N, C-alpha and C positions, 0 to 999 in steps of 0.2 A: 487364845483370844485374838481379836482383831477389833476394828470398830465398824459399826453400822451393819455389816453383813458377814456371813461365814458360810461354810459348806452345807449347813443345815437350813439356810434361809429359803423360804418358799416365795416364789415371785409370780406376779400377774403382769402380763404385757398388754397395755392399752394401746390400740393401734397396731396390733400384731399382723393384720392382714394387708396393711399398706406396704408399698415397695420398701421404704426405709425400715419399717418394723420387721418385715420378713427377713431382710438382709442381715440386720444386726442380731435378731433373735437366733438365727441359724449359727452365727459366729459365737454367740454366748453359750448355745447348747453344746458346741464342740469344745468349749474351754472347761477344763477341770471337771467339777461336779455339776456343770450346767444342766445336763440331761435330767438329773433328779430334782433340780431346783426350780426350773421354769415349768410351773404346773398348770397355768391357765392363760387364756387370751380373752380379750373383751372386744366385741363388735356386735352392737345390737342387731345389725342386719344379718349376721352369720351365726347366730346362737345355735348350738346343737351340732355345728360342724367341727372338724378338727384340722389343725395345720401343724406339720412336723410332729404329728401324733399328740399334739397338745389340744385339749378341749377348749372350745370357744363359748363364752357365756355372754348374755345380753348386758349384764351390769357387773360392776366391780363387787357389789354386795353379794350377788349370787356366786361369783367366782370365789370370793373369800369363804362364804359358807360351805361351798362344795369341797374346797381344797385346803382350807386352813392357812392360806397365804397371808403374809404380814407386810409384804413389800410390793409396790407396783412400779413399773417403768413405763414412761409415756412417750410414744412416737407419733402422737396425734398432730395433724397440721395446725399451724398457728391459730387459725380462727376458732378452733374447738378445743385447744389445749388447756386453757384456763378452766373450762367446764370439766375437762377430764381430771384435772388436779382436784377440783372440788368434789367430784364424784368419789375419788379415792379417799379424800379426807372424811367425807360423810360416812364412808364405809368403815371408818375407824382403823385404818391400816397404821402400822408403826412408822413407815417411811415411804415417801413418794419421790421418785427420781424422774425429773422432767428433762428430756433431752432437747425438746423442740426449741428452735431459735426463731425469733421474730414474733413472739406473742405481744399483742398491743399492751403498752404500759398500763393503760386504764383497766384492762382485764385483770392484770396482775394485782393492781391496787385493790380491786374489788375482792379478789380471792384472798389476798393476804389479810384484808380487813375481816372477812368472814371467818378465816381461820382463828384470828385473835378473839373474835366474839365467841366462837365456839368454846375455846379454852376458858375464857372469862366466865362463861355460863356453866362451867363445871364439866364440859365435854372432854373427851380424850384428845390429847395433843398428838397430832401427826407431824412428823418431821418432813420438811420439803428440801430436796436437793435440786438445785437448778432454779429456773429453767436455763436453757442455752448452756448446758454443761455436758461433759463427756460421760458422766456417771461415776461409778465407784467400783473398785476391784480389790479383792483380797486374794493375792496371788496363790495359785495352785488350789484354790478353793472355789471361788465364784467370781465371775465378771458380769456386772450389770451395766450395759452402756455400749459406747462405740469405740473404746480404746483398743489398740492392737494388743491382743493377749500375749503374743510371743516375746515382747520386750520385757515382760514382768518376771520377777523371780522372788520366791518366798524369802523374806528377810525380816529385819527389825527396824527399818527406817520408815516413818510415816511421810507421806507427801500430800500437801494440800495446795490447791492452786485455783485461781479464777480462770486461767487460760487452759484450754484443752491441750494444745500442742506443746506448751511448756511443761505440762504434767508429763507428757510422753518423753520429753527431752530429759527431765530430771530422772525419771524412772530408768530410761535406757542407760544413762550415765552410771547410776547406782548398780544396775545389773552388770554392766561391763566391768565395774570395779569389784564385783563379787559381793556386794553388800545386800542387795535385795530389799524388798518392801514388806511392811506389815499390812498396810492398806494404803491405796492411793485414791484421793478424793478430789474430783473436779467440782468446784462449787458454782461455776458458771459466770458468764460475763454480763448478765443483764443488770440494770440499775435496781430492779426490785426482785429479790430472790429469797430463797429460804435460808438454809444454813450458811453462816458467815465463817470467815477464818477463825474467829473467836470460839464459836461453838465446836468446830472440829479440833482446834488446839486443846480445848478442855477434854475432849474425848481421848485424844492422844496422850494427854498428861495422865489420865486415869488408866490407860491401857498397859498392863504389865508386859505385853509383847512388843511394845514400841520403845526403842532406846533413844531415838533422836528424830528430828523432823526437818524436812525442807518445806519452807513456806514461801509460796510464790504469789506475788500480787501484781498489780498494774496501776496506772494512773487512774484518778477519779474515785470519789467516795473516801470514806475514812475507815473502812473495814480493817485494813492492815494495821493502822495506827491503834485502833481499839484493841486488836488482838495483842499487839506488841506491849501495850501498857499493862494489859492483864498478865501477860507472860513474865514481865519484869518482876512482878510480886509473887506469882504462883507457879510458873512453869519450872519443872525440876530437871529438864533434859536439854541437851544441846540443840540449837536451832540454826539452820542456815537460811538466810533470807535473800530473795531477789525480787526486784520490782521492774517490770517492763515499762518502757516508755520514757526513758531518760531524755530522748531528743524530741519528745512530742510538744508541739506548740500549744499554749493555753487556748481553751475554747473550741478546739477541733476534735471531733470524735474519731478515735483511732480503732477501727475494727469493731470492737464490742460496743453495744449500746451504752454500757456503763463506763466506758473508757474515755472520759472527757474531764479535763481539768477545769473546775469552776472556782476553786479558791487556792491560795498559796499552799495550803497544807495537803493538797491532793496531787502535787507533782511527785514524780519518781524520786527526785533528789530529797525532798522533805521527808518522804516516807522512809527512805533508806537511812537518813540521819536519825530519825526517831527509833527505827528498828535497832540500829547500832547502839544507840544510847540505852536501849532496853536489854542489851546483852546478846543480841543476835550477831552471828558472824555473817556480814552481808557481802555480796559480790555484785559488781556492776556488769559482769560478763556471764551470760547464762551457760557458757560451756565449762565454767569452773565449779558449778554447783556440786557435782559429785565429788570432785577432788577435795573441795573445801570440807565437805562432810567427812570424808575419809580422814582428813587431818585432825578433825575434832575428836574422833573416837579413840 
């Protein structure tokens, strides 16, 4: 087992014919079982054509019906990305992974609202990962997104992070120490996104193939605090925690759209203290994440 995806997941790529979509789809095809997992692309203008021997469909619904895919990954430019998310949700996929950075906040508000209404009306719930995220990888099985495959190694440590590059940092340290990862999940740095730390921690808690987790957050928002509070009561495995942005001044946006301190509880210091109080082993130095994990096992 792993969480979210495995070697049998069938994937649709929305925006497969664009420069970014082509580049990363090719890399995903080359990794592990990617060749068998990426079964369809979507581009209304190029329906009926093929790219990398993958058939292109006009809509997500058609791609799903023809291939049985349950997951989609989105490389559509910001202006159309929220519509692409909604199209995948309307097609009743299990999971939509949106890589796109720079989607207008208002667009995301509308989509997230429509997603909530759909579930409230008894429709199927589609999980959203991202936007502005690196994607998800189950090492040696399948990579969906933009992370470098070669730093990953199959193992039993889960990784969840808002930051893409810090995900890679944690993964590379674990691999170097011979520990490896069960699944690594980048949840993205936008203020309005899908899966939160809490949702992913619940999945890792229930996953028999994950023995411990590295949880990486950053300034802004309360996601990490919500997850830590839940973990204190329910999480049964060791957790290493790191929060980026210890030196960030309040009110200044740091890189990610969501990385801005608006209240005292959103600083790195406050989050680290709460995580520590909830039983996490925290570090203020990102280069220590792997070593700290090794010491816990």
